[in-house]
C-alpha positions in Angstrom: 72.8 61.9 84.4 71.3 65.0 86.0 68.1 66.3 84.6 66.3 69.6 85.0 62.7 70.4 84.2 61.9 72.7 81.3 60.6 76.1 82.5 58.7 78.9 80.9 60.4 82.1 80.2 59.4 85.5 78.7 59.1 86.1 74.9 61.5 88.1 72.7 65.2 88.4 72.4 67.0 90.9 74.6 68.5 93.9 72.8 71.7 95.2 74.3 72.9 98.7 73.3 76.7 98.2 72.9 77.5 101.8 71.9 75.7 103.5 74.8 77.3 101.1 77.3 80.8 101.7 75.9 80.3 105.4 76.2 79.2 105.1 79.8 82.2 103.0 80.7 84.5 105.4 78.9 83.1 108.3 80.8 83.2 106.7 84.3 86.3 104.6 84.2 88.6 105.2 81.2 88.9 109.0 81.1 89.9 109.4 84.8 92.8 106.9 84.3 94.0 108.4 81.0 94.5 111.9 82.3 98.1 112.4 83.3 98.9 115.2 85.7 101.9 117.5 85.2 103.4 116.3 88.5 103.7 112.8 87.1 105.2 113.9 83.7 107.5 116.7 84.6 110.5 114.7 83.3 108.9 114.0 80.0 108.5 116.2 77.0 105.0 117.3 76.0 105.2 115.2 72.9 106.1 112.0 74.7 103.5 112.6 77.3 100.8 113.1 74.5 101.9 109.8 72.9 101.8 108.0 76.2 98.3 109.3 77.0 96.9 108.4 73.5 98.4 104.9 73.9 96.6 104.4 77.2 93.4 105.6 75.7 93.7 103.4 72.6 94.5 100.2 74.6 91.7 101.0 77.1 89.1 101.4 74.4 90.2 98.1 72.7 90.0 96.3 76.1 86.6 97.7 76.8 85.3 96.8 73.4 86.5 93.3 73.7 84.9 92.9 77.1 81.6 94.4 76.0 81.5 92.1 72.9 82.0 89.1 75.3 79.2 90.3 77.6 76.8 90.9 74.7 77.6 87.4 73.3 77.0 85.8 76.6 73.7 87.6 77.1 72.5 86.6 73.6 73.5 83.0 74.3 71.7 82.9 77.6 68.5 84.4 76.1 68.7 81.9 73.2 68.9 79.0 75.7 65.8 80.4 77.5 63.9 80.7 74.2 64.7 77.1 73.4 63.5 76.0 76.8 60.3 78.0 76.3 59.7 76.2 73.0 60.1 72.8 74.7 57.9 73.9 77.6 55.1 74.9 75.2 55.4 71.6 73.3 55.2 69.6 76.6 51.4 69.6 76.7 50.5 70.7 73.2 52.1 67.9 71.1 54.2 65.8 73.4 51.3 65.1 75.8 53.5 64.7 78.8 53.2 66.1 82.3 57.0 66.4 82.8 59.8 67.1 80.3 63.3 66.4 81.8 66.4 67.9 80.2 70.0 66.9 80.9 71.8 69.5 82.8 73.1 72.4 80.6 71.6 70.9 77.5 70.0 74.1 76.2 73.2 76.0 77.1 75.2 73.7 74.9 72.7 73.9 72.1 72.7 77.8 72.3 76.5 77.9 72.2 76.7 75.7 69.1 74.0 77.8 67.4 76.0 80.9 68.1 79.1 79.3 66.6 77.2 78.2 63.5 75.8 81.7 63.0 79.1 83.5 63.3 80.0 83.4 59.6 76.5 84.7 58.4 76.0 88.3 57.3 73.5 89.1 60.0 74.8 86.5 62.5 72.2 85.0 64.8 69.7 87.7 63.8 69.3 86.1 60.3 68.5 82.6 61.6 65.3 80.7 61.6 65.6 78.0 64.3 63.4 74.9 64.1 63.1 72.6 67.1 62.4 68.9 66.4 62.2 65.7 68.4 63.4 62.3 67.1 61.7 59.2 68.4 62.4 55.8 66.8 63.6 57.3 63.5 60.5 59.6 63.2 60.8 63.4 63.5 58.2 65.6 65.2 58.2 69.4 65.0 58.0 71.0 68.4 58.2 74.7 67.5 60.5 77.4 66.2 62.5 80.3 67.5 63.1 83.5 65.5 65.8 85.7 67.1 64.9 88.8 65.2 61.5 89.0 63.5 62.4 92.3 61.7 64.9 90.5 59.5 64.1 88.1 56.8 65.9 84.8 57.7 68.8 83.9 55.4 69.6 80.5 56.9 67.8 77.8 58.8 69.1 75.9 61.8 67.3 72.7 62.8 67.9 71.3 66.3 67.0 67.6 66.6 66.6 66.5 70.2 66.5 62.8 71.0 64.1 61.2 73.4 65.2 58.6 75.9 63.7 55.3 74.6 62.6 54.1 78.1 60.7 57.3 78.9 59.0 57.3 75.4 57.7 53.8 75.9 55.8 55.1 79.0 54.2 57.8 76.9 52.5 55.2 74.7 50.8 53.6 77.7 47.3 55.1 78.0 47.0 53.9 81.6 50.0 55.9 82.8 48.8 59.1 84.5 52.2 60.8 85.2 53.9 60.7 81.8 57.5 61.8 82.0 59.7 62.4 78.9 63.4 62.6 79.2 65.7 63.9 76.5 69.1 62.4 75.8 72.3 64.5 76.1 73.1 64.1 72.4 71.4 66.2 69.6 71.8 67.0 65.9 72.3 70.5 64.4 71.5 71.0 60.7 72.3 74.2 58.9 70.8 75.1 55.6 71.1 78.3 53.6 67.7 79.5 52.4 68.8 81.2 49.3 71.6 78.9 48.1 71.9 75.6 46.4 74.7 74.5 48.9 74.1 71.2 50.7 73.0 71.3 54.3 75.7 71.0 57.0 74.9 68.3 59.5 76.7 67.9 62.8 76.0 65.4 65.6 76.9 66.3 69.2 77.2 63.7 72.0 
């Protein structure tokens, strides 16, 4: 198992302006390709040429919108993974009392991806989430911190990430004579989704 050390990242979620970016792309790349010269269309009627041009514009816009949506989603997922790592890094000395916190490779990326998927069916998406970060050790849960993607919106649902400590590394933390206390997290985790203004039962999913 490959581990990486939790690092500190900047605060706040990155805001990407999709409309402005699409307009810029349209201006630079789409419009030059959608203009059809008279030389290329001398055998076509003006009506057919117009329909052909509009078809190109329509398909180009749809392609750009799809591409931009993917880029925005990837950027949000990356920023969310960084915020989770920041939360873990802050908890390293404050409540975990360890000098090193080791994470399995791409653990936070996997968690961020599953959080995005769990938020997809919500009215405000990820922006309406309150994310709690917990650690499970020998059946006990410890709150490490929280992540709020958008503080301007009142959360409508809560997502709880439950990381699991490696039993061998946790035993070393209990030893007062150990100077270099290292805590390793296991690859598996639990994700609990609970709607804040609903009587619906929480949805619990375990990931290996």
